[in-house]
C-alpha positions, 0 to 999 in steps of 0.5 A: 895689091894682092889680098895678103898685101891688103891684110898686112897693110890693114894689120900694120895701120891698125892702132891696136896692133901697135898697142898689143906690141907695146903691151907685150914689150912692156910686159917683157921688160917689166918682168925682167926688171922686176923679177930678174929671172933666170935665163931659162925663165926669161927665154920662156917669157920671150917665147910666150910673147912671140906666141902672143904676137903670132896669135894677134893677126889671127884674132885681128883677121877674124874680128868685125873691125877687120872685115869692115876695114877690108871691105872698105879698102878698095873704096879708100884706094879709089878715093886716094887715087881720085884725090891725086888726080883732082889735085892736078885739075882745075880748082872749080872742077875739083871742088865740085867733084869733092862736093858730089862725093861728100853728098854721095857718101852721106846718101850711101849711109842713109840708104842701104838698098842695093839699088841705091848703092849700085847707082851711087857707086856708078856715079862715083865711077863716072866722076872718076872717069870724068876726072881722068879726062879733065886731068889729061885735058889740063895737061894737054893745054899746059904743054901742047897745042896752038892757041886755037886748039887750046881755046877748043880744049878750054871749052871742053873743060867748061862743059865738063865743069857744067856737067859736074855742076848739074850732077851736084845740083841733082844730088842736092835735090835728092839729098834734100828729100831724104826725110821725105823718102824715108817716110814715103817708101813709094818714092824709092823708085823715083829716087832710083830713076833719078840716080840712073838719069844722073849716071846716064848724063855723066856717061854720055859726057864721058862718051863724048870726050872719048869720041872727041879724043879718037 
């Protein structure tokens, strides 16, 4: 999606855009019905309305609300794509990944440091990659392979579920210490190390899946 497409999407999905359109249309209609203006006056009123509609995107793009929504749009698109994949994965795997995402989003709000944000983003990226592998394997089991091959693939699916369970447990442990870490800044480095370990564990599982599929 290009930048212009993103801007248009945000513009037309922003509630105040339609409120502005509604107000201008209501003003135009009310002015016509109440004052019964001449054709010239009504034409000038319509031109004014068009100018106001043209100015609205400029005001919107320069607003703080737009900047926040624009920066978050890639993440929302990634989550939408991830949700579509998860809907076709095993229910256990899906629920575990969604629980991880929920915890990560909570931690992203609590901790603004770039170290934490980078590692948390990395965990989401690794979960997305693992979800893609899980999805593909679920499709293979459904349509291809002998019973022995399917049994082997089910074992891989079980390993993937176990990996996400381990990730969720680690995230819960870190999330449970949020208040302690807020008070004791010396534990920031330890938290960063733990996040890196989570990322490393997920990355290793993904590499193993890739090597196995080669």
